[in-house]
C-alpha distance (Angstrom), angle and dihedral (degrees) to the residues before:
residue distance angle dihedral
M1 . . .
K2 3.75 . .
M3 3.79 120.2 .
S4 3.81 92.0 -116.2
T5 3.78 90.5 56.7
L6 3.82 91.2 49.3
G7 3.79 88.9 48.6
T8 3.82 91.7 51.7
I9 3.82 91.1 48.2
G10 3.80 91.1 47.3
A11 3.83 91.6 50.1
A12 3.80 91.2 49.0
L13 3.82 90.7 50.8
M14 3.83 90.4 50.1
V15 3.81 90.3 52.1
L16 3.82 91.4 49.1
C17 3.80 92.3 48.2
A18 3.81 91.4 48.8
A19 3.80 91.2 49.4
G20 3.82 90.0 50.2
R21 3.81 91.4 51.6
A22 3.80 91.5 47.0
S23 3.80 90.4 50.5
A24 3.79 92.4 49.3
Q25 3.80 91.2 47.8
A26 3.77 92.4 47.6
T27 3.83 90.3 69.4
K28 3.80 93.7 50.2
P29 3.82 97.3 60.4
A30 3.81 90.7 51.4
A31 3.83 90.0 60.8
K32 3.78 91.1 40.4
E33 3.80 91.2 47.4
A34 3.80 90.6 53.1
K35 3.82 90.1 53.0
T36 3.77 91.5 43.7
S37 3.76 92.5 49.3
Q38 3.80 91.2 49.7
A39 3.77 89.2 49.8
A40 3.82 89.8 49.0
L41 3.83 90.5 48.3
R42 3.81 91.1 50.4
K43 3.82 89.9 52.1
E44 3.78 90.5 49.1
A45 3.82 94.4 49.8
K46 3.81 114.9 95.3
V47 3.80 93.9 -164.9
A48 3.82 119.6 69.2
E49 3.81 116.3 -123.0
A50 3.80 91.0 -121.5
D51 3.82 91.0 56.6
A52 3.81 92.2 46.8
R53 3.82 89.7 49.8
K54 3.83 90.7 53.9
T55 3.80 89.6 50.5
A56 3.82 91.9 50.1
L57 3.81 92.2 47.4
A58 3.82 89.9 50.6
V59 3.80 86.9 61.3
V60 3.84 91.3 50.3
P61 3.79 102.1 26.0
S62 3.80 97.6 173.1
G63 3.83 92.7 49.0
K64 3.75 135.8 98.7
V65 3.85 123.0 -142.0
Q66 3.79 109.9 -114.1
S67 3.77 96.4 178.3
H68 3.77 141.5 -14.1
E69 3.77 139.7 -171.6
L70 3.74 140.4 -174.1
E71 3.78 110.5 -130.4
R72 3.74 144.8 151.7
E73 3.78 110.3 -111.9
N74 3.81 123.2 176.7
G75 3.78 89.1 -14.3
K76 3.80 94.7 -53.3
L77 3.79 126.3 109.8
I78 3.80 106.1 -128.5
Y79 3.76 142.3 171.1
S80 3.79 107.8 -133.7
Y81 3.86 117.1 -157.6
D82 3.76 128.0 -167.3
I83 3.77 105.6 -155.9
K84 3.81 124.6 -171.2
V85 3.75 120.9 -152.9
A86 3.80 114.3 -154.7
G87 3.80 112.2 -113.6
K88 3.79 93.3 14.2
S89 3.78 123.7 102.7
G90 3.81 119.6 -125.8
I91 3.76 131.2 11.9
E92 3.77 135.5 -72.0
E93 3.79 108.7 -133.1
V94 3.82 113.8 -157.2
N95 3.81 121.8 -176.7
V96 3.80 119.0 -160.5
D97 3.81 122.0 -166.7
A98 3.82 106.5 -116.4
M99 3.77 91.3 -150.2
T100 3.80 101.7 47.5
G101 3.81 105.0 19.0
E102 3.79 91.7 -126.9
V103 3.79 123.8 137.0
V104 3.82 105.7 -111.4
A105 3.81 98.8 176.3
H106 3.79 140.9 12.1
E107 3.79 124.1 177.9
H108 3.74 139.3 157.9
E109 3.79 114.4 -123.8
D110 3.75 120.1 -163.3
A111 3.81 119.7 -146.0
K112 3.80 92.5 -93.4
A113 3.82 94.5 52.6
E114 3.79 91.5 44.8
A115 3.80 92.1 52.4
K116 3.80 90.5 49.2
E117 3.82 90.8 50.6
K118 3.82 92.6 49.6
K119 3.79 90.7 49.3
A120 3.83 90.6 51.8
E121 3.80 91.8 48.8
A122 3.81 91.9 49.6
K123 3.81 89.0 56.1
K124 3.81 89.9 53.4
K125 3.79 94.6 53.9
P126 3.83 118.0 81.1
């Protein structure tokens, strides 16, 4: 093979390798961005998660928090709690404003509605 052909092949391999590295790195920032955005949201919140949890459990006193998240919903920063009550089907979802500490929503979700919500959230995440 001529040197120019080897040079062309070498350049093509370098481009492919760089593209592969860029693709691999593209997935890392998404995970890092999620952590960073959660950290940024926590810094922005004026109400501590522990205080918001107490508020949510006051609404559903016999329940136990199964999961929670800090998120921006409809422009508001909220803590969202999924609370399970023993002997009751479904989940109580309680949203607490992360700026004021007030309960902004409370609804009962049956298993079907909860599964639908989880499916929708999975589609949102990269």
